[in-house]
C-alpha positions in Angstrom: 18.1 10.7 -1.0 16.1 11.1 1.8 15.0 14.7 3.3 16.1 14.5 6.8 14.0 17.7 7.8 11.2 15.9 6.6 9.8 14.1 9.6 8.3 11.2 7.9 11.2 10.2 6.3 13.7 10.3 9.4 11.2 8.7 11.0 11.5 5.8 8.3 15.2 5.9 8.1 15.5 5.9 12.0 13.7 2.1 11.8 11.1 3.8 13.8 7.7 3.5 11.4 6.6 0.7 9.3 8.4 -2.2 11.6 5.6 -5.0 10.9 5.0 -4.2 7.8 8.5 -4.6 6.7 8.8 -7.8 8.4 5.9 -9.2 6.5 7.4 -8.3 3.4 10.7 -9.9 4.4 9.1 -13.2 4.7 6.7 -13.3 1.8 8.7 -11.9 -1.1 11.5 -14.0 -2.5 13.9 -13.3 -5.6 11.8 -13.4 -8.5 8.9 -12.0 -7.1 6.9 -9.2 -8.8 5.3 -6.3 -6.3 3.3 -3.6 -6.3 3.7 -0.4 -4.4 0.5 1.9 -4.3 1.4 5.3 -2.4 5.6 4.9 -2.9 6.0 8.5 -2.0 9.6 8.8 -2.1 10.4 5.2 -2.1 11.5 3.5 0.8 9.2 0.8 1.0 9.8 0.7 -3.1 13.6 0.1 -2.2 13.1 -2.6 0.2 10.8 -4.6 -1.8 13.1 -4.1 -5.2 16.1 -5.6 -3.0 13.8 -8.7 -1.9 12.8 -9.7 -5.3 16.1 -9.0 -7.2 17.4 -8.3 -10.0 14.9 -11.2 -11.7 11.8 -9.8 -10.2 10.4 -6.3 -10.8 8.5 -3.9 -8.0 5.4 -1.6 -10.0 5.4 2.0 -7.6 2.4 3.9 -7.8 2.7 7.8 -7.1 1.2 10.5 -8.0 2.7 13.7 -6.0 4.4 15.4 -8.9 7.2 16.5 -7.0 7.6 13.3 -4.9 7.4 11.4 -8.0 10.5 13.0 -9.4 12.3 11.9 -6.3 10.8 8.2 -6.8 12.1 8.4 -10.5 15.3 9.2 -9.7 15.5 6.3 -7.1 14.5 3.8 -10.2 17.1 5.3 -12.5 20.0 4.8 -10.0 18.8 1.4 -8.7 21.7 -1.3 -9.8 18.9 -3.9 -10.1 16.9 -2.1 -12.6 13.8 -3.7 -11.2 11.4 -0.6 -10.5 8.9 0.5 -12.5 7.5 4.3 -11.5 3.9 4.7 -12.8 2.7 8.5 -12.3 -0.5 8.1 -11.1 -3.0 7.7 -8.4 -4.9 4.3 -7.5 -8.5 4.3 -7.1 -11.7 2.7 -7.8 -12.1 4.2 -11.1 -9.8 5.5 -14.3 -9.8 8.9 -15.1 -8.3 12.2 -13.2 -8.9 13.2 -9.4 -8.0 16.0 -7.5 -4.6 15.2 -5.2 -4.9 17.6 -2.2 -1.0 18.5 -1.9 -0.1 18.6 1.5 3.3 21.0 3.7 4.2 17.3 4.4 4.0 15.4 1.1 3.6 12.0 3.1 0.0 13.7 4.4 -1.2 14.2 0.5 -4.2 12.6 -0.3 -6.9 12.3 -3.2 -9.3 12.2 0.0 -10.1 16.1 0.5 -10.8 15.3 4.5 -7.6 13.6 5.1 -5.6 16.3 6.2 -7.0 19.8 4.9 -5.4 22.1 7.6 -2.0 21.4 5.5 -2.9 21.2 2.5 -1.3 24.1 0.0 -1.4 22.9 -3.4 -4.2 21.1 -5.4 -3.4 19.6 -9.1 -5.0 16.8 -11.1 -4.1 13.5 -11.7 -4.6 10.6 -13.4 -6.3 7.6 -11.7 -6.2 3.9 -12.5 -7.4 1.1 -11.2 -5.4 -2.2 -9.9 -7.8 -4.6 -12.1 -7.0 -2.3 -15.0 -3.5 -2.0 -14.5 -2.9 -5.9 -13.9 -4.9 -6.3 -17.3 -3.1 -3.6 -19.1 0.2 -5.3 -18.1 -1.0 -8.9 -18.5 0.0 -9.4 -15.2 -1.3 -13.3 -13.8 0.2 -13.2 -10.4 1.0 -10.9 -7.9 3.0 -11.7 -5.0 2.4 -9.1 -2.6 0.5 -5.2 -2.8 1.0 -2.8 -0.6 -1.1 -0.1 0.0 -0.6 3.0 1.7 -3.0 6.2 0.5 -3.9 8.2 3.1 -7.9 7.5 3.8 -8.0 6.6 0.2 -7.4 2.8 0.7 -11.1 1.5 0.5 -11.5 3.1 -3.3 -8.4 1.3 -4.2 -9.7 -2.0 -2.7 -12.6 -1.6 -4.8 -10.9 -1.0 -8.0 -8.8 -4.3 -7.2 -12.7 -6.4 -6.3 -11.7 -8.3 -9.9 -8.5 -9.9 -9.0 -8.8 -10.5 -5.8 -11.8 -12.6 -6.8 -9.3 -14.3 -9.3 -6.6 -14.9 -6.8 -4.1 -12.8 -8.7 -2.5 -11.1 -5.1 -1.1 -13.9 -2.6 -0.8 -11.0 -0.1 -2.2 -7.6 0.4 -0.7 -5.1 3.0 -2.9 -2.0 3.4 -3.9 0.4 6.3 -7.4 1.4 7.5 -8.3 4.9 8.2 -9.1 5.1 11.9 -13.3 5.4 12.3 -13.3 9.0 14.3 -11.4 10.0 11.7 -13.0 12.4 9.1 -11.7 10.6 6.0 -13.7 7.3 7.3 -15.3 5.2 4.5 -18.0 3.6 5.8 -17.2 0.3 3.5 -14.3 -0.2 5.2 -15.6 -3.4 7.1 -17.9 -4.7 4.2 -14.6 -4.5 2.1 -13.1 -6.3 4.4 -16.0 -9.4 4.8 -15.8 -9.4 1.0 -11.9 -10.0 0.8 -12.7 -13.3 3.3 -15.5 -14.5 1.0 -13.1 -14.1 -1.7 -10.6 -16.4 0.0 -8.4 -14.0 2.0 -7.4 -14.6 5.8 -7.0 -11.0 7.1 -5.0 -10.3 10.5 -4.1 -6.9 12.0 -0.6 -5.9 12.4 0.4 -5.1 15.5 3.6 -3.7 17.1 4.5 -7.3 18.9 1.8 -10.0 17.4 -1.1 -10.0 14.8 -4.7 -10.4 15.7 -7.5 -11.8 13.8 -9.9 -9.9 11.4 -12.5 -11.3 13.8 -11.0 -9.8 16.6 -11.3 -6.1 15.4 -14.0 -6.3 12.9 -16.2 -4.4 15.5 -13.7 -2.6 16.9 -11.0 -1.3 14.0 -9.2 0.9 16.9 -8.0 -1.8 18.3 -5.4 -1.9 15.7 -4.0 1.9 16.9 -1.9 3.3 16.2 -0.6 2.0 12.5 -4.0 0.5 11.4 -2.1 -2.1 9.7 -3.7 -4.9 8.2 -2.6 -7.8 6.5 -4.5 -10.1 3.8 -3.0 -13.7 2.8 -4.5 -15.6 0.1 -6.3 -19.1 1.6 -3.8 -22.2 -0.4 -0.4 -19.9 -0.7 2.4 -20.2 0.8 1.6 -16.9 2.3 -1.2 -18.0 4.4 0.9 -20.0 6.9 3.4 -16.7 7.3 1.4 -14.9 9.9 1.8 -17.7 12.3 5.7 -17.1 12.4 6.1 -13.5 12.1 6.7 -12.1 15.5 
């Protein structure tokens, strides 16, 4: 169940957020595919991906927030397709533990202490994993789509995914970039995307009514405002052509 008193959940339910991301998911995911949701929150995107991949597919959903994670697990348990696996951990650049800064608005909770400090009401230690270690542990050889939305910690997640990306294990990666003027901005963001290009990914910004190639926003990430969503397609896969027909 969604909490309609929460602005973020109400926004999603009314179809006012994430439309370009949902459009990519709809075009990329097919029955039988495997998807990964990093920063699943209450599971809106997880549920959508689970529907697209069907009973023969799988969605692995990461959510470290202790309260929100229970709601996500409830969603997974009640899902008739039985294709959602919830992992109660944060994804980062290293395995271990980290501090989750719990916000009064759960969608703003983050491992980054500068993300929304004025809303922090608690701090809890949570386990961390890398996507590289996750894929190795679960012996996953191919991921159709990875969605990353972790409130300012996206660069660290991508750093912990570098080995798998170099091997071409993910066909499509959707992630947010932190606005350059935000306190949580990681100065390595551009270098990380440069490395992704070198590893064979075509990168595009997702705007409301169009896409924009990486070369056009590399030196000015604010072109991606207000959502700052980016998609990377692996060259040589079916996904690499999807960007040209998203709108």
